[in-house]
PAVEXGU-616499 format. One line per 8 residues: number of its first residue (from 1); their letters; for each residue x, y, z of C-alpha. Coordinates in nm, 3 decimals, always signed. Each point is the difference from the previous one (the first is absolute). Last residue first. Layout:
N
NUM	A	X,Y,Z | ...
END
This chain:
506
506	GGHARGAP	+0.263,+1.047,-0.948 | -0.237,-0.114,+0.277 | -0.114,+0.352,+0.077 | +0.350,+0.090,+0.118 | +0.266,-0.265,-0.039 | +0.174,+0.115,-0.318 | +0.190,+0.274,+0.177 | +0.028,-0.069,+0.372
498	LVGKRGAG	-0.290,+0.119,+0.218 | +0.109,+0.274,+0.239 | -0.217,+0.292,-0.109 | +0.097,+0.200,-0.309 | +0.362,+0.057,+0.094 | +0.144,+0.287,+0.204 | +0.153,-0.210,+0.272 | +0.015,-0.364,-0.107
490	DARSAPAG	+0.079,-0.169,+0.326 | +0.270,+0.200,+0.176 | +0.326,-0.186,+0.057 | +0.083,-0.053,+0.365 | +0.145,-0.351,+0.013 | +0.062,-0.112,+0.354 | +0.343,+0.019,+0.170 | +0.002,+0.368,+0.094
482	SSSASLYG	+0.162,-0.077,+0.336 | -0.289,+0.154,+0.194 | -0.251,-0.229,-0.169 | +0.205,-0.314,+0.065 | +0.060,+0.072,+0.369 | -0.360,+0.102,+0.063 | -0.131,-0.308,-0.180 | +0.229,-0.233,+0.192
474	AVQRVGDA	-0.099,+0.161,+0.330 | -0.367,-0.054,-0.081 | +0.054,-0.368,-0.083 | +0.239,-0.054,+0.290 | -0.257,+0.144,+0.242 | -0.262,-0.239,-0.129 | +0.231,-0.300,+0.032 | +0.104,+0.094,+0.356
466	GAESVAGL	-0.355,+0.023,+0.127 | -0.215,+0.309,-0.013 | -0.171,+0.159,+0.300 | +0.238,+0.298,+0.033 | +0.009,+0.040,-0.377 | -0.381,+0.032,-0.010 | +0.010,+0.260,+0.278 | +0.266,+0.192,-0.191
458	IEPALAVP	-0.244,-0.002,-0.292 | -0.282,+0.127,+0.225 | +0.223,+0.282,+0.126 | +0.099,+0.121,-0.349 | +0.356,-0.079,-0.107 | +0.312,+0.216,+0.005 | +0.289,-0.198,-0.151 | +0.347,-0.048,+0.148
450	VGLREVCE	+0.077,-0.335,-0.167 | +0.092,-0.314,+0.196 | -0.361,-0.118,+0.026 | +0.054,-0.129,+0.354 | +0.149,+0.337,+0.098 | -0.314,+0.176,-0.124 | -0.213,-0.234,+0.211 | +0.220,+0.063,+0.306
442	RALRRGAA	-0.052,+0.373,-0.048 | -0.378,-0.046,+0.007 | +0.019,-0.222,+0.308 | +0.206,+0.260,+0.187 | -0.243,+0.278,-0.091 | -0.295,-0.209,+0.117 | +0.168,-0.078,+0.331 | +0.058,+0.372,+0.051
434	AIPETDLF	-0.367,+0.073,-0.071 | -0.109,-0.257,+0.258 | +0.244,+0.138,+0.257 | -0.126,+0.353,-0.077 | -0.368,-0.073,+0.063 | -0.006,+0.100,+0.367 | +0.052,-0.217,+0.305 | -0.046,+0.061,+0.374
426	YPLKMGRE	-0.382,+0.006,-0.014 | -0.026,-0.347,-0.151 | -0.079,-0.006,-0.374 | -0.330,-0.080,-0.167 | -0.006,-0.095,-0.369 | -0.355,-0.016,-0.135 | +0.047,-0.135,-0.350 | -0.002,+0.348,-0.152
418	TAVLLAME	+0.284,+0.101,+0.231 | +0.217,-0.302,-0.078 | -0.047,+0.043,-0.374 | +0.083,+0.369,+0.021 | +0.305,-0.060,+0.217 | +0.144,-0.256,-0.238 | -0.078,+0.222,-0.298 | +0.179,+0.295,+0.161
410	AFREAADD	+0.306,-0.221,+0.061 | -0.002,-0.095,-0.369 | -0.020,+0.368,-0.091 | +0.306,+0.070,+0.213 | +0.192,-0.282,-0.166 | -0.098,+0.134,-0.342 | +0.120,+0.348,+0.098 | +0.335,-0.150,+0.099
402	VTMTQIPE	+0.026,-0.177,-0.335 | -0.077,+0.328,-0.176 | -0.331,+0.079,-0.167 | -0.187,-0.029,-0.332 | +0.211,-0.282,-0.140 | -0.112,-0.133,-0.337 | +0.132,-0.351,-0.059 | +0.218,-0.021,-0.313
394	RGPAFVAY	-0.199,+0.035,-0.319 | -0.066,-0.275,-0.253 | -0.378,-0.003,+0.049 | -0.040,+0.368,-0.092 | -0.198,+0.176,+0.275 | +0.184,+0.333,-0.035 | -0.099,-0.008,-0.367 | -0.359,+0.068,+0.105
386	PDSEAPAD	-0.060,+0.314,-0.207 | +0.167,-0.166,-0.301 | +0.098,+0.276,-0.246 | +0.373,-0.082,+0.004 | -0.076,-0.369,-0.053 | -0.154,+0.060,-0.342 | -0.363,-0.113,-0.028 | -0.110,-0.030,-0.361
378	ETLLGALH	-0.314,-0.206,+0.036 | -0.127,-0.357,+0.038 | +0.169,-0.187,+0.284 | +0.140,+0.299,+0.189 | -0.332,+0.182,-0.027 | -0.187,-0.308,+0.120 | +0.233,-0.009,+0.299 | -0.080,+0.360,+0.100
370	RAIAPASH	-0.375,-0.028,-0.053 | -0.011,-0.325,+0.196 | +0.198,+0.163,+0.281 | -0.251,+0.286,+0.011 | -0.306,-0.228,-0.003 | +0.153,-0.236,+0.263 | +0.111,+0.264,+0.253 | -0.288,-0.057,+0.245
362	FGDRYTGT	+0.030,-0.376,-0.020 | +0.378,-0.007,+0.025 | +0.045,+0.248,+0.283 | +0.085,-0.211,+0.306 | +0.338,-0.134,-0.125 | +0.020,+0.094,-0.370 | +0.286,-0.239,-0.075 | -0.154,-0.079,-0.337
354	AFLLGRMP	-0.024,+0.111,-0.362 | +0.327,-0.119,-0.152 | +0.126,-0.024,-0.358 | +0.216,-0.250,-0.187 | +0.056,+0.003,-0.379 | +0.358,+0.118,+0.027 | +0.177,-0.075,+0.327 | +0.076,+0.303,+0.221
346	ARGLLPFT	-0.368,+0.011,+0.103 | -0.248,+0.238,-0.158 | -0.282,+0.156,+0.195 | -0.115,+0.002,+0.361 | +0.145,-0.169,+0.308 | -0.171,+0.168,+0.294 | +0.163,+0.165,+0.305 | +0.039,-0.181,+0.336
338	DLTVPRLG	+0.385,+0.011,-0.019 | +0.033,-0.379,+0.025 | -0.313,-0.047,-0.209 | -0.337,-0.093,+0.144 | -0.261,-0.198,-0.196 | -0.302,-0.040,+0.232 | -0.095,-0.352,+0.102 | -0.364,-0.080,+0.064
330	YHWRRVAS	-0.247,-0.110,+0.263 | -0.371,+0.073,+0.011 | -0.241,-0.144,+0.257 | -0.371,-0.031,-0.068 | -0.341,+0.058,+0.157 | +0.090,+0.082,+0.361 | -0.306,+0.118,+0.196 | +0.029,+0.336,+0.174
322	FAINRDFQ	-0.030,+0.021,+0.381 | +0.355,+0.126,+0.059 | -0.065,+0.263,-0.268 | -0.222,+0.174,+0.256 | +0.310,+0.134,+0.178 | +0.060,+0.227,-0.299 | +0.311,+0.143,-0.159 | +0.308,+0.007,+0.226
314	AVCGALLA	-0.087,-0.277,+0.246 | -0.196,-0.244,-0.217 | +0.213,+0.051,-0.310 | +0.324,-0.022,+0.198 | -0.098,-0.314,+0.192 | -0.090,-0.179,-0.322 | +0.321,+0.098,-0.175 | +0.217,-0.076,+0.306
306	QVIGLRPG	-0.150,-0.349,+0.030 | +0.068,-0.067,-0.366 | +0.360,+0.110,+0.053 | +0.036,-0.226,+0.302 | -0.128,-0.300,-0.194 | +0.255,+0.043,-0.278 | -0.148,-0.020,-0.348 | +0.057,-0.304,-0.220
298	TPADLLVH	+0.258,-0.238,-0.146 | +0.263,+0.272,-0.002 | +0.155,+0.143,-0.319 | +0.372,+0.049,+0.047 | +0.176,+0.333,+0.055 | -0.272,+0.122,+0.234 | -0.200,+0.323,+0.029 | -0.288,+0.017,+0.248
290	NTAGLYEA	-0.273,+0.249,-0.081 | -0.351,-0.055,+0.127 | -0.323,+0.137,-0.132 | -0.281,+0.014,+0.019 | -0.373,-0.015,+0.056 | -0.235,-0.032,-0.297 | -0.358,+0.081,+0.096 | -0.343,-0.144,-0.072
282	KEGLPVAH	-0.322,+0.164,+0.115 | -0.157,-0.047,-0.347 | +0.282,+0.192,-0.169 | +0.376,-0.065,-0.015 | +0.112,+0.283,+0.227 | +0.377,+0.015,+0.063 | +0.155,+0.004,+0.347 | +0.369,+0.086,+0.029
274	LGCGGVLT	+0.294,-0.042,+0.235 | +0.338,+0.143,-0.089 | +0.246,-0.112,-0.265 | +0.306,-0.073,+0.208 | +0.375,+0.049,+0.034 | -0.033,+0.357,+0.118 | -0.367,+0.096,-0.002 | -0.246,+0.064,-0.281
266	PTRVVYPV	-0.283,+0.203,+0.151 | -0.305,-0.177,+0.147 | -0.294,-0.108,-0.210 | -0.373,+0.036,-0.053 | -0.129,-0.060,-0.353 | -0.360,+0.107,-0.046 | -0.337,-0.053,+0.168 | +0.151,-0.220,+0.275
258	AEGRVRET	-0.248,-0.265,+0.110 | -0.225,+0.122,+0.277 | -0.029,-0.169,+0.341 | -0.057,-0.363,+0.087 | -0.017,-0.306,-0.221 | +0.212,+0.130,-0.286 | +0.130,-0.253,-0.251 | +0.373,-0.062,-0.029
250	ELAVGTGN	+0.260,-0.040,-0.272 | +0.351,-0.069,+0.122 | +0.357,+0.116,-0.043 | +0.348,-0.154,-0.005 | +0.308,+0.140,-0.169 | +0.345,-0.151,-0.038 | +0.255,+0.218,-0.174 | +0.223,-0.249,-0.177
242	LMPQVMGP	+0.340,+0.109,-0.127 | +0.122,+0.039,-0.356 | +0.372,+0.000,-0.067 | +0.169,+0.289,-0.182 | +0.049,-0.030,-0.374 | +0.333,-0.051,-0.182 | +0.216,-0.083,+0.301 | +0.043,-0.367,-0.085
234	PLREILRG	-0.113,-0.087,-0.355 | -0.374,-0.082,-0.008 | -0.132,-0.323,+0.150 | -0.074,+0.155,+0.341 | -0.213,+0.261,-0.175 | -0.227,-0.281,-0.120 | -0.075,-0.127,+0.351 | -0.048,+0.359,+0.121
226	TAAGAALV	-0.276,+0.060,-0.253 | -0.225,-0.205,+0.230 | -0.032,+0.310,+0.222 | -0.196,+0.173,-0.275 | -0.024,-0.188,-0.327 | +0.044,+0.300,-0.230 | +0.308,-0.103,-0.198 | -0.050,+0.125,-0.356
218	VAGAALTT	+0.153,-0.210,-0.278 | +0.060,+0.138,-0.351 | +0.019,-0.156,-0.347 | -0.122,-0.325,+0.144 | +0.049,-0.377,-0.021 | -0.203,-0.215,+0.239 | +0.177,-0.321,+0.092 | -0.220,-0.281,+0.131
210	GSALRVGT	+0.121,-0.228,+0.279 | -0.323,+0.023,+0.202 | +0.178,+0.222,+0.252 | +0.047,+0.255,-0.276 | +0.314,+0.128,-0.170 | +0.010,+0.362,-0.110 | +0.100,+0.197,-0.309 | +0.277,+0.177,-0.189
202	VADEASST	+0.187,+0.186,+0.275 | +0.308,+0.169,-0.143 | +0.378,+0.006,+0.026 | +0.007,-0.058,-0.379 | +0.244,-0.290,-0.002 | -0.113,-0.112,+0.346 | -0.358,-0.035,-0.121 | -0.229,-0.039,+0.298
194	VLSTVEDA	-0.309,-0.202,+0.085 | -0.129,+0.104,+0.341 | -0.082,-0.248,+0.273 | -0.278,-0.180,+0.188 | -0.301,+0.187,-0.138 | -0.321,-0.142,+0.148 | -0.301,-0.113,-0.198 | -0.351,+0.106,-0.092
186	VRTVGLGS	+0.090,+0.170,-0.329 | -0.243,+0.275,-0.098 | +0.014,+0.144,-0.352 | -0.108,+0.363,-0.031 | -0.280,+0.031,-0.255 | -0.114,+0.347,+0.101 | -0.328,-0.123,+0.147 | +0.184,-0.265,+0.199
178	AAADLAAL	+0.233,+0.261,+0.152 | -0.297,+0.222,+0.082 | -0.188,-0.285,+0.169 | +0.301,-0.095,+0.214 | +0.056,+0.367,+0.089 | -0.364,+0.034,+0.107 | +0.026,-0.316,+0.212 | +0.319,+0.137,+0.159
170	VRRADVAG	-0.182,+0.326,+0.071 | -0.285,-0.191,+0.166 | +0.241,-0.188,+0.229 | +0.185,+0.317,+0.095 | -0.317,+0.184,+0.103 | +0.086,+0.367,-0.044 | +0.125,+0.254,+0.250 | -0.013,+0.364,+0.109
162	ENELYLAD	+0.161,+0.329,-0.091 | -0.162,+0.312,-0.145 | -0.171,+0.109,+0.323 | +0.308,+0.000,+0.220 | -0.119,+0.041,+0.362 | +0.218,+0.094,+0.295 | +0.019,-0.123,+0.358 | +0.190,+0.078,+0.320
154	VPQDGAAA	-0.022,-0.121,+0.360 | -0.171,-0.328,-0.086 | -0.099,-0.207,+0.305 | +0.252,-0.259,+0.119 | +0.000,+0.072,+0.372 | -0.349,-0.139,+0.045 | -0.086,-0.224,-0.294 | -0.111,+0.151,-0.328
146	ELFGIGYP	-0.368,+0.051,-0.073 | -0.018,+0.098,-0.367 | -0.323,+0.069,-0.191 | -0.059,+0.339,+0.162 | +0.332,+0.165,-0.073 | -0.041,+0.301,+0.230 | +0.309,-0.019,+0.220 | +0.244,+0.006,-0.293
138	DVDECPEG	-0.161,+0.319,-0.136 | +0.083,-0.026,-0.369 | +0.244,+0.209,-0.202 | -0.084,-0.002,-0.370 | +0.237,-0.075,-0.287 | -0.077,+0.077,-0.364 | +0.327,-0.032,-0.196 | +0.146,+0.330,-0.121
130	HEEAAARI	+0.348,-0.144,-0.049 | +0.180,+0.196,+0.274 | -0.299,-0.012,+0.236 | -0.034,-0.376,-0.034 | +0.374,-0.046,+0.053 | -0.001,+0.215,+0.316 | -0.304,-0.178,+0.144 | +0.151,-0.342,-0.064
122	ARMGGVGD	+0.335,+0.110,+0.148 | -0.163,+0.119,+0.325 | -0.187,-0.327,+0.034 | +0.322,-0.191,-0.061 | +0.190,+0.205,+0.258 | -0.259,-0.090,+0.262 | +0.021,-0.366,-0.101 | +0.380,-0.005,+0.025
114	GASRAGLV	-0.012,+0.180,+0.335 | -0.172,-0.293,+0.167 | -0.362,-0.109,-0.019 | -0.169,-0.104,+0.325 | -0.271,+0.267,-0.022 | -0.101,-0.121,-0.343 | +0.047,+0.194,-0.323 | -0.281,-0.034,-0.251
106	VLTGRARG	+0.004,+0.024,-0.379 | -0.348,+0.001,-0.153 | -0.008,-0.105,-0.364 | -0.277,+0.075,-0.250 | -0.174,-0.189,-0.277 | -0.066,-0.374,+0.003 | +0.024,-0.167,-0.342 | -0.164,-0.337,-0.048
98	VPMAAHRA	+0.167,-0.083,-0.332 | -0.312,+0.008,-0.217 | +0.073,-0.098,-0.362 | -0.260,+0.171,-0.215 | -0.113,-0.017,-0.363 | +0.227,-0.297,-0.057 | +0.211,-0.059,-0.312 | +0.296,-0.104,+0.223
90	AEALRAPW	+0.220,+0.280,-0.138 | -0.278,+0.252,+0.053 | -0.053,-0.124,+0.355 | +0.372,+0.027,+0.074 | +0.011,+0.359,-0.122 | -0.312,+0.077,+0.205 | +0.172,-0.142,+0.310 | +0.316,+0.209,-0.070
82	DPWLRAAE	-0.170,+0.338,-0.044 | -0.003,+0.107,+0.368 | +0.333,-0.182,+0.059 | +0.220,+0.201,-0.237 | +0.060,+0.314,+0.209 | +0.058,-0.206,+0.315 | +0.252,-0.209,-0.194 | +0.189,+0.315,-0.103
74	RALAFKAR	+0.002,+0.116,+0.363 | +0.139,-0.338,+0.114 | +0.276,+0.017,-0.263 | +0.086,+0.356,+0.110 | +0.023,-0.125,+0.361 | +0.243,-0.269,-0.112 | +0.201,+0.261,-0.189 | +0.017,+0.214,+0.315
66	SAPHDGTR	+0.125,-0.295,+0.202 | +0.261,-0.074,-0.267 | +0.113,+0.364,-0.007 | +0.050,-0.003,+0.381 | -0.145,+0.190,+0.297 | -0.347,+0.079,-0.135 | -0.180,-0.313,+0.121 | +0.198,-0.014,+0.326
58	ETVEAFCN	-0.255,+0.162,+0.232 | -0.256,-0.247,-0.130 | -0.254,+0.000,-0.284 | -0.217,-0.312,-0.034 | -0.327,+0.190,+0.061 | +0.100,+0.227,-0.290 | -0.009,-0.287,-0.250 | -0.260,-0.243,+0.123
50	LMAGAAVS	-0.209,-0.215,-0.231 | -0.034,-0.276,+0.258 | -0.005,-0.344,-0.157 | -0.058,-0.198,+0.322 | +0.221,-0.256,-0.166 | -0.014,-0.378,+0.048 | -0.060,-0.090,-0.365 | +0.254,+0.256,-0.121
42	ASGPRPEP	+0.266,-0.110,+0.252 | -0.005,-0.344,-0.159 | +0.103,-0.285,+0.228 | -0.153,-0.257,-0.235 | -0.149,+0.157,-0.317 | -0.266,-0.276,-0.040 | +0.034,+0.027,-0.382 | +0.375,-0.062,-0.015
34	GVVAIRLA	+0.183,+0.272,-0.194 | +0.113,+0.084,-0.352 | -0.143,+0.289,-0.200 | +0.049,-0.021,-0.378 | -0.005,+0.291,-0.243 | +0.001,-0.023,-0.379 | +0.021,+0.361,-0.113 | -0.240,+0.113,-0.271
26	PDRLATEV	-0.229,+0.180,+0.247 | +0.273,+0.261,+0.071 | -0.101,+0.261,+0.255 | -0.293,-0.192,+0.147 | +0.211,-0.317,+0.010 | +0.272,+0.180,+0.197 | -0.251,+0.141,+0.249 | -0.166,-0.339,+0.050
18	AVSLGLAG	+0.325,-0.195,+0.041 | +0.151,+0.257,+0.237 | -0.318,-0.004,+0.209 | -0.001,-0.382,+0.003 | +0.355,-0.017,+0.135 | -0.055,+0.277,+0.254 | -0.329,-0.124,+0.145 | +0.111,-0.362,+0.022
10	NGVIVVDA	+0.065,-0.238,-0.287 | +0.381,-0.012,+0.014 | +0.263,-0.052,-0.268 | -0.092,+0.212,-0.300 | +0.110,-0.143,-0.334 | +0.010,+0.247,-0.289 | +0.032,-0.077,-0.371 | -0.114,-0.354,+0.054
2	TM	+0.114,-0.344,-0.111 | -0.122,-0.349,+0.085
END
């Protein structure tokens, strides 16, 4: 079997890239490869919040990569209102409802530390700078929330243009759109890439069934599962992919009012914040956890599930404790070593990436699809790439010093302990805990053998990793810093990335 474009991954990103590319060039033969059950898929488990400004933190404007990530989120927010209609048109349907909930209320609980306070301040500042509607709300007058004593909101703001969609309905709409556009679906798993050493290029994929699928271009959009394919690339070429474990649940209200719109806490150091998303008919989606690991675990940690449930009941609404559980969701987020996405052309010709989006894949899908479709079908010289900072062949982006990273790791340790009810004896303060966190962070850097500043959750993953996992990351860092991997740009300035004679089945 041969295709012009093979997209590895059938989640929100992979299907969005397929749909957008097919809409731009209907003559292209496009195949999407992925098992139908989508095991471990972050897309299936997602709360699918369409939050851009609600994700802003004090550090959003500190580094060019952080600003580019915010620009990507803003572009996605601009595209989302028309995206469902675009999918419906592609699927030949008059309407494709995606269960959109409008509005997001960001609340800051009484137990929140300085990171949450700074986040609220940053959200307001960003909204004002960009003219985004943002309304202060009386935190003591939110009628549908009854937080526990000591956890009541002390600050709240409402973003009317943000909200959420139903992830499962959007995936169904993407499936229908792909079918309507003639995209081939291959219910299989990619085990390796087919490469041509003479041309230093990727020419297809091998499937678990033993079949080889030849392609003019291969797009890796398989989320956390992309890590298995990255491991087969030359050492140091692309940074390893980690697993951000997330667990959430759907519930049905028995007592009290279901939230009328998204309710969430600010994004905190090392975490994603709590959130409740309305699903209609008294149903709510409660999430989410964030635990980054080098290797995919067999399931969520019991203590993390306990913390999620306790947090929603205490910080949002005590009545949630009476809700009936309808379904659990568990998925693996794709997290890169530097926590920024892998977007665009890889150093090997014919290979592109659309993954590593951490918590933002669902929201960013329309913008990432637009970007990748442009690279596949249009003149897109590298110098005009607005997301060149996320090129897959880059060295890890460092937004702070090693000492700053250790301090941030200590902050994360204190935040987690505080939110989980830490109580210290009268003769102790928090400094011993912070000092232990700093020491552990520095020990992790020493284990890696390269002085690299990593985000707190990545340092946490290194601290829990075994010797083999640490060697893998250390090997990548050593190879990438030595300049060992190939770094040739993939076809900058050409018409798309499809080799001559391969496009449109030529």
